C-alpha positions in Angstrom: 181.3 77.3 169.3 177.7 76.8 168.6 176.4 73.3 168.9 175.4 71.9 165.5 172.0 70.8 166.9 171.3 74.4 168.1 172.2 75.8 164.6 170.0 73.2 162.9 167.2 74.0 165.3 167.5 77.7 164.6 167.3 77.0 160.8 164.2 74.9 161.2 162.7 77.6 163.4 163.4 80.2 160.7 162.0 77.9 158.0 158.9 77.4 160.1 158.4 81.1 160.5 158.7 81.6 156.8 156.2 78.9 156.1 153.8 80.4 158.7 154.3 83.8 157.1 153.7 82.4 153.6 150.7 80.5 154.9 149.2 83.7 156.5 149.9 85.6 153.2 148.3 82.8 151.2 145.3 82.9 153.4 144.7 86.4 152.1 144.8 85.1 148.5 146.2 87.6 146.0 149.3 89.7 146.5 149.0 92.9 148.4 150.4 95.1 145.6 147.9 93.5 143.2 145.0 94.0 145.6 146.0 97.7 145.9 146.1 97.8 142.1 142.6 96.4 141.8 141.3 99.0 144.2 142.8 101.7 142.0 141.0 100.1 139.0 137.8 100.1 141.0 138.2 103.9 141.6 138.8 104.5 137.9 135.7 102.6 137.0 133.6 104.5 139.5 134.7 107.8 138.1 132.5 108.5 135.0 129.1 108.0 136.6 129.7 107.9 140.3 128.1 104.5 140.4 130.2 101.4 141.4 130.7 99.0 138.5 132.8 96.8 140.7 131.0 97.3 144.0 132.0 93.9 145.4 135.7 94.7 145.3 137.1 95.4 148.8 133.6 95.3 150.4 132.8 93.5 153.6 135.2 91.2 155.2 136.4 89.5 152.1 140.0 90.6 151.5 141.0 87.8 149.2 140.9 89.6 145.9 141.2 86.2 144.1 137.5 85.7 145.1 136.4 89.0 143.8 134.0 89.2 140.9 135.7 89.3 137.4 139.1 88.3 139.0 140.8 85.0 138.4 144.2 84.1 140.1 146.7 81.5 139.3 146.2 78.5 141.7 149.9 78.2 142.4 151.2 81.7 142.6 148.0 83.5 143.6 148.9 86.2 141.0 146.0 87.8 139.0 145.9 86.0 135.7 142.5 87.1 134.3 140.5 90.4 134.5 137.2 91.1 132.9 136.3 94.8 133.2 133.6 95.0 130.5 130.6 97.2 131.1 127.1 96.1 130.0 126.1 97.0 126.5 123.7 99.8 127.7 126.4 101.8 129.3 126.8 105.0 127.4 129.4 107.1 129.2 132.8 106.0 128.0 136.2 107.4 129.0 139.9 106.9 128.6 141.3 104.3 131.0 144.9 104.8 132.2 146.6 101.6 131.2 149.4 102.1 133.6 147.0 100.8 136.2 147.7 97.3 134.9 151.4 97.5 135.7 151.1 95.6 139.1 149.7 92.5 137.3 152.9 90.9 136.2 151.3 87.5 135.3 148.1 88.8 133.7 147.2 86.5 130.8 143.6 87.4 129.9 142.2 90.9 129.8 138.7 92.0 128.7 137.9 95.7 128.5 134.7 95.9 126.6 132.9 99.3 126.6 135.9 101.4 127.8 138.0 103.7 125.7 141.6 102.5 125.7 144.3 104.6 124.1 147.4 102.6 124.6 148.6 99.4 126.3 151.8 99.0 128.4 154.2 96.2 128.9 151.8 93.4 129.6 154.3 90.9 128.2 152.5 87.8 129.5 149.1 88.7 128.1 147.6 85.9 126.2 144.0 87.0 125.6 142.9 90.6 125.0 139.2 91.5 124.5 138.7 95.1 123.4 135.2 94.7 122.0 132.8 97.6 121.8 135.3 100.3 122.8 134.5 102.8 120.1 138.2 102.8 119.0 139.0 105.2 116.3 142.0 103.1 115.4 143.8 100.0 116.7 146.3 100.9 119.4 149.7 100.3 117.9 151.0 98.8 121.2 148.8 95.8 120.6 151.3 94.6 118.0 154.0 94.4 120.6 152.0 91.9 122.7 153.7 89.0 121.1 152.4 86.5 123.7 148.8 87.0 122.5 146.9 83.9 121.6 143.5 85.5 121.4 142.5 89.0 120.2 139.0 90.5 119.9 138.5 93.9 118.3 134.8 93.3 117.6 132.2 96.1 117.6 134.5 99.1 117.3 133.5 100.5 113.9 137.0 100.1 112.6 137.3 100.6 108.8 139.8 100.4 106.0 142.0 97.5 105.0 143.1 94.9 107.5 146.3 96.0 109.3 148.1 92.9 108.2 151.6 94.3 109.0 150.8 94.6 112.6 148.8 91.4 112.8 151.7 89.4 111.4 153.7 90.2 114.5 151.3 88.2 116.6 152.8 84.9 115.5 151.2 82.9 118.4 147.7 84.0 117.5 145.1 81.2 117.8 141.8 83.2 117.9 141.0 86.4 115.9 137.7 88.2 116.2 137.3 91.3 113.9 133.5 91.0 113.7 131.0 93.9 113.6 133.4 96.5 112.1 133.7 98.1 108.7 136.8 96.5 107.4 136.8 96.4 103.6 138.7 95.1 100.6 139.6 91.6 99.8 140.7 89.0 102.3 144.5 89.3 102.3 146.6 86.3 101.4 148.7 87.1 104.5 146.0 85.4 106.7 147.6 82.1 105.5 150.6 82.9 107.8 148.5 82.2 110.9 148.8 78.5 110.7 147.9 78.1 114.4 144.6 79.9 114.0 141.7 78.0 115.6 139.0 80.7 115.4 138.5 83.2 112.6 135.5 85.6 113.1 135.1 88.1 110.3 131.3 88.6 110.2 129.5 91.9 109.8 132.2 93.7 107.8 132.5 95.0 104.2 134.9 92.4 102.8 134.4 91.9 99.1 135.6 89.9 96.2 136.0 86.2 96.1 136.8 84.1 99.2 140.3 82.8 98.5 140.1 79.1 97.7 143.7 78.6 98.9 143.1 80.1 102.4 141.5 77.3 104.3 143.6 74.4 103.1 146.6 76.1 104.8 144.8 76.9 108.0 144.3 73.3 109.1 143.9 74.1 112.8 140.7 76.0 112.2 137.8 74.9 114.4 135.5 78.0 113.9 134.9 80.0 110.7 132.4 82.9 110.4 132.2 84.9 107.2 128.6 86.1 107.5 127.2 89.5 106.5 129.9 90.7 104.1 130.0 91.6 100.4 131.7 88.6 99.0 131.1 87.7 95.3 132.1 84.9 93.0 131.8 81.3 93.8 132.8 79.6 97.1 133.4 75.8 96.9 133.1 73.8 100.0 135.7 71.4 98.6 138.3 73.9 99.9 137.4 72.8 103.5 137.9 69.1 102.8 141.2 68.9 104.8 140.1 71.0 107.8 139.7 67.9 110.0 139.2 70.0 113.2 136.4 72.2 111.9 133.4 72.3 114.2 131.6 75.6 113.4 131.0 77.0 110.0 128.8 80.1 109.5 128.1 81.9 106.2 125.0 84.2 105.9 125.1 85.8 102.5 122.5 88.5 102.7 121.5 87.6 99.2 124.5 89.2 97.6 126.5 88.0 94.6 128.1 85.1 96.3 127.4 81.6 95.0 128.0 78.6 97.1 128.7 75.2 95.6 128.9 72.2 97.8 128.9 69.5 95.1 131.7 70.4 92.7 134.3 69.1 92.7 133.2 65.9 94.5 134.8 65.7 98.0 134.5 63.9 101.3 134.9 65.9 104.5 137.3 64.9 107.2 135.5 67.0 109.8 132.5 66.5 112.0 130.6 69.8 112.4 128.6 70.8 115.4 127.2 74.1 114.1 126.4 74.6 110.4 124.8 77.9 109.2 124.5 78.5 105.5 121.6 81.0 105.0 120.4 83.3 102.2 123.0 82.2 99.7 122.8 81.1 96.1 123.2 77.5 97.2 123.9 75.1 94.4 122.2 77.6 92.1 121.3 75.1 89.3 120.3 72.0 91.2 119.1 73.6 94.4 119.9 70.4 96.3 121.0 70.1 99.9 124.7 69.8 100.5 125.5 66.1 100.1 128.4 66.2 102.5 125.8 66.5 105.3 125.1 62.8 104.8 128.5 62.2 106.5 127.8 64.4 109.5 126.7 62.8 112.7 127.5 65.2 115.5 125.6 68.3 114.4 123.8 70.3 117.1 122.6 73.2 115.0 121.6 73.4 111.3 120.4 76.6 109.6 119.8 76.2 105.9 117.1 78.9 105.7 116.4 81.2 102.8 118.2 79.1 100.2 115.4 78.1 97.7 116.2 74.4 98.5 113.6 72.1 96.8 112.5 68.6 97.3 111.3 66.7 100.4 111.9 67.7 104.0 115.3 66.2 104.8 114.3 64.5 108.0 117.4 62.3 107.6 119.3 65.2 109.1 117.4 64.5 112.3 117.9 60.8 112.1 121.6 61.0 111.5 122.3 63.6 114.2 120.8 62.1 117.3 121.8 65.1 119.5 120.5 67.8 117.1 119.0 70.7 119.0 118.3 73.3 116.4 116.9 72.8 112.9 115.9 75.8 110.7 114.8 75.1 107.1 112.6 78.2 106.8 112.0 80.1 103.5 112.8 77.4 101.1 110.7 75.4 98.5 110.3 72.2 100.4 107.2 70.1 99.5 105.3 67.0 100.4 104.0 66.1 103.9 105.9 66.1 107.1 106.7 62.6 108.1 108.2 61.5 111.5 109.7 58.2 112.6 107.4 56.7 115.2 110.3 54.8 116.8 112.7 57.7 117.3 112.7 60.2 120.1 115.0 63.2 120.0 115.3 64.5 123.5 117.7 67.4 122.6 115.6 69.1 119.9 114.4 72.4 121.3 113.8 74.4 118.0 112.1 73.2 114.8 111.4 75.7 112.0 110.1 74.7 108.6 108.1 77.9 108.0 107.5 79.5 104.6 107.7 76.4 102.4 105.1 74.5 100.4 104.6 71.6 102.9 101.2 69.9 102.5 99.0 67.4 104.3 98.1 67.2 108.0 100.4 67.9 110.9 101.4 64.4 112.3 100.3 63.7 115.8 103.6 62.0 116.9 105.4 65.4 116.8 105.1 65.5 120.6 106.7 62.1 121.1 109.4 62.7 118.5 110.4 66.0 120.0 109.2 65.9 123.6 111.4 68.8 124.8 110.6 71.2 122.0 110.5 74.8 123.1 110.0 76.6 119.8 108.1 75.4 116.8 107.4 77.5 113.7 105.3 75.8 111.0 103.7 79.0 109.6 103.1 79.9 106.0 102.7 76.4 104.6 99.8 74.3 103.2 99.0 72.3 106.3 95.4 71.3 106.6 93.1 69.4 108.8 92.8 69.9 112.5 95.5 70.9 115.0 96.5 67.7 116.8 95.6 67.7 120.5 98.9 65.9 121.2 100.7 69.3 120.9 99.4 69.7 124.5 102.0 67.1 125.5 104.8 69.5 124.7 105.2 70.5 128.4 108.1 73.0 127.9 106.8 74.6 124.6 107.0 78.4 124.9 106.6 79.5 121.2 104.2 78.0 118.7 103.4 79.6 115.3 100.9 77.8 113.0 99.7 80.9 111.2 99.0 81.2 107.5 97.9 77.6 106.8 94.6 75.9 106.2 94.0 74.4 109.7 90.3 73.9 110.4 88.1 72.8 113.2 88.3 74.0 116.8 91.3 74.9 118.9 92.2 71.8 120.9 91.5 72.4 124.6 94.5 70.2 125.5 96.8 72.7 123.8 95.8 75.6 126.2 95.6 73.4 129.2 98.7 71.2 128.7 101.3 73.7 127.5 101.6 75.6 130.8 104.8 77.5 129.8 103.5 78.8 126.5 104.5 82.5 126.0 103.7 83.1 122.3 100.8 81.5 120.4 100.0 82.6 116.8 97.2 80.9 114.9 96.4 83.8 112.5 94.9 83.3 109.0 93.5 79.8 109.3 89.9 78.4 109.2 89.5 77.7 112.9 86.2 78.2 114.6 84.3 78.0 117.8 85.5 79.4 121.1 89.3 79.7 121.4 90.1 79.6 125.1 88.0 77.7 127.6 87.5 79.0 131.1 90.0 76.3 132.5 92.9 77.3 130.1 96.2 77.0 131.8 98.5 79.3 129.7 99.3 81.6 132.6 102.6 82.7 131.1 101.1 83.7 127.8 102.4 87.1 126.6 101.3 87.2 123.0 98.1 85.7 121.5 97.2 86.1 117.8 93.9 84.6 116.7 93.1 87.0 113.9 91.7 86.1 110.5 89.8 83.0 111.5 86.1 82.2 112.1 86.0 82.2 115.9 82.6 83.3 117.2 80.6 84.1 120.3 81.5 86.5 123.0 85.2 87.3 123.7 86.2 84.4 125.9 86.7 85.0 129.6 89.4 82.3 129.7 91.7 85.0 128.4 91.8 86.4 132.0 93.8 83.3 133.0 96.7 84.7 131.1 97.4 87.4 133.6 100.6 88.5 131.9 99.1 89.0 128.4 100.7 91.9 126.6 99.5 91.5 123.0 96.1 90.3 122.0 94.8 90.2 118.4 91.2 88.9 117.8 90.6 90.9 114.6 88.8 89.6 111.5 86.6 87.0 113.2 82.9 86.7 114.2 83.1 87.8 117.8 79.9 89.5 119.0 78.4 91.1 122.0 79.9 93.9 124.0 83.6 94.5 124.6 84.0 93.1 128.2 85.0 95.6 130.9 87.3 93.0 132.5 89.6 93.2 129.5 91.0 96.4 131.1 92.4 94.3 133.9 95.0 92.7 131.6 98.4 94.4 131.4 98.0 94.9 127.6 100.4 96.9 125.4 98.4 96.2 122.2 94.7 95.2 121.7 93.2 94.6 118.3 89.5 93.8 118.0 88.8 95.2 114.5 86.6 93.6 111.9 84.2 91.8 114.2 80.5 92.2 115.1 81.1 93.9 118.5 78.5 96.4 119.7 77.8 98.9 122.5 80.1 101.5 124.0 83.8 101.4 124.7 84.0 100.1 128.3 85.5 102.4 130.9 87.7 99.5 132.0 90.2 100.5 129.3 91.0 103.5 131.4 92.8 101.2 133.8 95.1 100.0 131.1 97.9 102.4 131.8 100.4 100.5 129.6 98.1 100.3 126.6 99.8 101.8 123.5 97.6 100.5 120.6 93.8 100.1 120.7 92.1 99.1 117.4 88.3 98.8 117.6 87.7 99.7 113.9 85.1 98.1 111.7 82.6 97.0 114.3 79.1 98.2 115.3 80.3 100.1 118.4 78.6 103.3 119.3 78.4 106.0 122.0 81.0 108.5 123.2 84.7 107.8 123.5 85.4 107.7 127.3 87.1 111.0 128.3 89.2 109.0 130.9 91.2 107.6 128.0 93.1 110.9 128.2 94.6 109.4 131.4 96.1 106.4 129.5 99.4 108.1 129.3 101.1 105.6 126.9 98.2 105.4 124.3 99.6 106.3 120.9 97.6 104.5 118.4 93.8 104.5 118.4 91.7 103.2 115.5 88.0 103.9 115.5 87.1 104.1 111.9 83.8 102.6 110.6 82.0 103.0 113.9 79.8 105.7 115.2 81.9 107.4 117.8 81.9 111.1 118.5 83.4 113.5 121.1 87.0 114.4 122.1 89.9 112.0 121.6 93.0 111.5 123.7 96.6 112.5 123.0 97.7 110.1 120.2 100.5 109.4 117.7 98.0 108.2 115.1 94.5 109.6 115.0 92.3 107.7 112.6 88.5 108.2 112.4 86.6 108.4 109.1 83.1 107.5 110.3 80.3 109.7 109.0 79.8 111.9 112.1 77.5 114.8 112.8 78.8 118.0 111.2 81.2 120.0 113.5 84.3 122.0 113.2 87.8 120.6 113.6 88.4 121.3 117.3 91.0 123.9 118.3 92.4 121.5 120.9 93.9 119.5 118.0 97.3 121.1 118.9 97.3 119.3 122.2 98.4 116.2 120.2 102.0 117.2 120.3 103.3 113.7 119.3 100.8 113.3 116.4 102.4 111.7 113.4 99.4 110.8 111.3 96.1 112.7 111.1 93.4 111.0 109.1 90.0 112.8 109.3 88.9 112.3 105.7 85.3 111.4 104.8 83.6 113.2 107.6 81.5 116.4 107.7 84.0 118.8 109.1 83.3 122.4 108.2 84.7 125.8 108.8 88.4 126.9 108.2 91.4 124.7 108.7 92.5 125.6 112.3 95.9 127.3 112.6 96.6 125.1 115.5 97.3 122.3 113.0 100.6 124.1 112.3 101.7 123.4 115.8 101.9 119.6 115.1 105.6 119.7 114.3 106.0 116.0 114.2 103.1 115.2 111.8 104.0 113.7 108.5 100.6 112.7 106.9 97.5 114.9 106.9 94.3 113.8 105.3 91.4 116.3 105.6 89.8 115.3 102.3 86.1 114.8 101.6 84.8 117.3 104.1 83.1 120.7 104.0 86.2 122.8 104.9 86.2 126.4 103.7 88.5 129.5 103.8 92.1 129.7 102.7 94.9 127.1 103.1 97.0 128.2 106.1 100.4 129.4 105.0 101.9 128.3 108.3 101.8 124.6 107.2 105.4 125.1 106.1 106.3 125.3 109.8 105.7 121.5 110.1 109.3 120.4 110.0 108.4 116.7 109.7 107.1 117.5 106.2 110.5 119.1 105.5 112.5 116.1 106.8 110.2 113.1 107.4 110.5 111.2 110.6 112.9 108.3 110.3 113.8 105.5 112.6 116.6 103.1 112.5 116.9 99.9 114.4 120.2 98.2 115.1 121.0 94.9 116.7 124.2 93.4 117.9 124.9 89.7 118.1 127.9 88.6 120.2 129.9 85.7 118.9 131.8 83.2 121.0 135.1 84.4 122.3 137.0 82.7 125.1 140.3 81.5 126.4 142.2 79.2 124.1 141.4 76.2 126.3 137.7 76.9 126.8 136.3 76.5 123.3 132.7 75.2 123.3 130.3 75.0 120.4 127.3 75.6 122.8 128.1 79.3 122.9 127.1 79.4 119.2 123.7 77.9 119.6 121.1 80.5 118.7 119.3 80.5 122.0 117.7 83.9 121.2 115.8 82.7 118.1 112.5 82.2 119.8 112.8 85.5 121.5 113.6 87.2 118.2 110.5 85.5 116.7 108.3 86.8 119.5 109.8 90.3 119.4 109.2 90.5 115.6 105.5 90.3 116.3 105.1 92.4 119.4 106.5 95.5 117.7 103.6 97.8 116.8 102.7 97.5 113.1 100.8 100.7 112.4 99.0 100.7 109.0 97.8 103.9 107.3 95.7 104.1 104.1 96.5 107.3 102.2 95.6 108.3 98.6 98.6 109.2 96.5 99.3 108.8 92.8 95.5 108.7 92.2 95.1 105.5 94.2 94.8 104.4 97.8 98.0 102.9 99.2 98.7 101.2 102.5 101.8 102.3 104.3 103.2 100.3 107.3 106.4 99.4 109.0 109.5 101.3 108.0 107.9 102.6 104.8 105.5 104.7 106.9 108.4 106.4 108.5 109.5 107.7 105.1 106.1 108.8 103.8 104.8 112.3 104.0 101.8 114.0 102.3 98.9 116.4 102.5 95.4 115.7 101.1 93.0 118.6 101.2 91.0 117.6 98.2 87.2 117.6 97.9 86.5 120.6 100.1 85.4 124.2 99.6 88.7 125.9 100.1 89.2 129.3 98.4 91.9 131.9 97.8 95.4 131.4 96.3 97.7 128.5 97.0 100.2 129.9 99.6 103.8 130.3 98.2 105.0 128.8 101.5 103.6 125.4 100.6 106.4 125.2 98.0 109.0 125.0 100.8 107.8 121.6 102.1 110.9 120.3 100.3 110.6 116.6 101.3 106.8 116.1 100.9 106.0 113.1 98.7 102.3 113.8 97.9 100.2 116.9 97.7 96.5 116.9 96.7 94.6 120.2 96.5 92.1 119.1 93.8 88.3 119.7 93.8 88.3 123.0 95.6 87.7 126.7 94.6 91.4 127.8 94.7 92.3 130.8 92.5 95.4 132.6 91.4 98.6 131.2 89.8 100.5 128.0 90.6 103.3 129.2 92.9 106.7 129.1 91.3 108.0 127.9 94.7 106.6 124.5 93.9 109.8 123.9 92.0 111.4 123.4 95.5 109.2 120.3 96.1 112.2 118.1 95.2 110.9 114.9 96.6 107.3 115.3 95.3 105.9 112.2 93.6 102.3 113.1 93.2 100.9 116.6 92.6 97.2 117.1 92.0 95.8 120.6 91.5 92.9 119.7 89.2 89.3 120.9 89.4 90.0 124.4 90.8 90.0 127.9 89.3 93.8 128.4 89.1 94.9 130.8 86.4 98.1 132.0 84.7 100.8 129.9 83.2 102.3 126.6 84.5 105.7 127.4 86.0 108.4 126.1 83.6 110.6 125.3 86.6 108.4 122.3 87.5 110.2 120.2 84.9 113.1 119.9 87.4 111.0 117.8 89.7 112.7 114.5 89.0 110.6 112.2 91.1 107.2 113.4 89.9 105.2 110.5 88.5 101.6 111.8 88.8 100.8 115.4 87.7 97.5 116.9 86.9 96.2 120.5 86.6 93.1 119.6 84.6 90.0 121.7 84.7 91.3 125.0 85.7 91.7 128.3 83.9 95.4 128.0 83.0 96.8 129.5 79.9 100.0 129.6 77.8 102.3 126.8 76.7 102.5 123.4 78.5 105.9 122.6 80.1 108.7 121.3 78.0 108.4 117.6 77.2 111.5 116.4 79.1 112.4 114.3 82.2 109.2 113.3 84.0 107.1 115.7 82.1 107.6 113.6 78.9 105.5 110.9 80.6 102.3 113.0 81.2 99.6 112.9 78.5 96.7 115.2 77.6 94.7 114.1 80.6 97.0 116.1 82.9 96.1 119.3 81.1 92.5 118.9 79.8 89.8 121.3 80.7 92.1 124.4 80.2 90.8 126.0 77.0 93.7 128.5 76.7 96.5 126.0 77.2 98.4 125.0 74.1 101.3 122.8 73.1 102.2 119.1 73.3 100.4 116.8 74.3 97.2 118.8 73.9 97.3 118.9 70.1 96.7 122.7 70.0 99.5 124.6 68.3 100.6 127.7 70.1 100.5 131.1 68.3 101.9 134.4 69.4 98.4 135.6 70.1 97.5 132.6 72.2 100.7 132.8 74.1 100.2 136.5 74.9 96.5 136.3 75.5 95.5 137.5 78.9 94.5 134.9 81.5 90.8 134.3 81.9 89.0 136.0 84.7 87.4 134.2 87.7 83.7 133.4 87.4 82.6 136.5 89.2 84.7 138.6 86.8 83.2 136.8 83.9 79.8 137.8 85.1 80.9 141.4 85.2 82.2 141.2 81.6 79.0 139.7 80.5 77.1 142.6 82.1 79.4 145.1 80.3 78.9 143.4 76.9 75.2 143.4 77.4 75.3 147.1 78.5 77.4 148.2 75.5 75.4 146.2 73.0 72.2 148.0 74.0 73.8 151.5 74.8 75.0 152.4 71.3 71.7 151.8 69.5 69.8 153.5 72.2 72.2 156.5 72.0 71.8 156.8 68.2 68.0 156.6 68.3 67.9 159.3 71.0 70.2 161.6 69.1 68.1 161.3 65.9 64.9 161.9 67.9 66.3 165.1 69.4 67.3 166.5 66.0 63.9 165.7 64.6 62.1 167.4 67.5 64.3 170.5 67.3 63.7 170.7 63.6 60.0 170.7 63.8 59.6 172.8 67.0 58.4 176.5 66.1 60.5 178.1 68.8 63.5 176.5 67.5 62.5 177.5 64.0 62.5 181.1 65.2 65.9 180.7 66.8 67.2 179.2 63.6 65.8 182.1 61.5 67.3 184.7 63.8 
């Protein structure tokens, strides 16, 4: 019989071995089967591109998968509880992920699979959080509705459409967070949402929901902490009184996009039980009659972000919002109707304020000096488009962390304070455009070394271009236009890494410096309206990214580099349009009007397939219009661009809610980006007047202007197949022949000018089908027959569209048409008229001469003796 002590010893030994084994297992962290499962997931993610998205997994000596990137384990069991397998937003190659790979993770609670394609989910019964954002799902996987443990679900950014799948959603009875943003869901908000009484987060922004916001929805959902309804199609009236009992509410966001939704914060009277941290109410019909600020804000003392922009709010600047909310970080009151001067409390300092925007109002007076002591940590300040006057306070230089400052479109005067450009060492973006500033802008000791964008245009700065600009070694955008800068363009300016340089409308002189040839990243160079002269440096051809070059109203000559926009209308010495024009393969706009070009239009012009605007007017061009112009496909389908942006909303585990994730930290970046995009402007004559096209409008404009030349021959039928052209001007030439019937295919034409030529024949009746035509003239030609029927757009054209055609009849000319007039042959060209005149003169003299000669011969024969003999015989 075994001694009891021996048996007890053996049991303790075995227990110790188990503990040692467990300790050794625990030292490895996660369970081996889950580690193997993670490695299989890694292989799956490496598959599409061959590059490792999870390169740290299994690498080196680290075997504890709980320490791997994007993996979180339970502290007690060491089981994988969270996985984040999202790709970055620029990843393009998506594929279907085998969801059976998740079977080893029995205690997985949080799963993020952004930018993958997921067809079905398996039995992840413990899953509490599922993020399927940006997966390109064609439909919601039905297996999601079986994950009844879910507390948080994100389907954002998938392009899902149709009505909300309420039947499936209602199975997720434990749901606390629901993010359906950035999709295309439509219809009214269903009453079934009231069943989610535990809901803390409701994110429905960027959809197509319509109708009224249900007034009985929010009183039921009393657990709500976060509500976002922005960028939808809501209508009717939304009363803030429906939120009175939502005592836990911290974030409310409603950006209306100026649709039919009215927001009333005053009726009926109410008192909030909540304390908001983030409040965004922008571009809505806010308190449409009174246009007052929401009075409930008087009871808010914990706000960190306030956005009340684009609401037409009137009255004084509500600085009490700053006084009441001592931790306020973000205040945006832009695009309202606020008036009176800006006043600051000299005894208050708001250390947390990093963004202050009161732009596009009617604020008057001087900018108070204490702004630097009131907001010492200000990073972004936008005071543009107001009525500020006086000098810029030097105390702005005390804002040591300021990176974005916009004071443009005001009445500031005096000189730019030296302390501003020596004290604000972290300044990235400075815009002082359209003021009355003068003197030299940047001293040699300026300290804005991080400056990336500098706009000093439309002021009265003078002298030479300041060398202090060189201290901003990272400068990308420089605009000194519309000032009084003089002297030569400095060669050192080419040492800056500029993307865009605008020096137009100054008094600069001399040649273009060869230093520009070192600016490999330069895309836009505007030297127009100066006194520059000489030859354009041929080395500019080596500036590979140069796309926009403006040289008009100077005296340049010679070859130009490969551009997207070629603009030059200086009166140059007469020369032909060069044949190398076809080397500009990316040319979108060709403006060569008002020069002395002569000879024919080069056929190489037809090789510019991306061109959308051509202006060769006011030259000495001759010959016929090339029929190959119809090969320019940009004139058949104008170049269009679309820009899209994605804003990610907060989404996290149920126990990690934080308002900070909603603060708009990208605001200053968006402000800077909005100005650094190239804003090409093009002047083009259409509808008998000069128009300026810029921005997105330029992308939709297309036209050809060949007016005021010496072009001859017929108008090519092929021109009529430029189906999307908006403007065509062939006036003041010597064109002959009929108006092509193919012009009825110009379905987008808005302006058609064929006047002052020698066109003949009848006006094609099919032109009345041109529904967008607003300017039409065929005046002073040799046209005949009846004017087009007075219907549609042609009912708007008066006699000036047809005058100078003596054989035209009908309304609105006041000449009644007869059968003879309608059947009369068309008049001949001028040279034919000269032939007819000769015939008439010949015939008018031939018959009398013939008659006199005949009579004379008879008389002579009668009196001649020989003929008498013949007659007698």
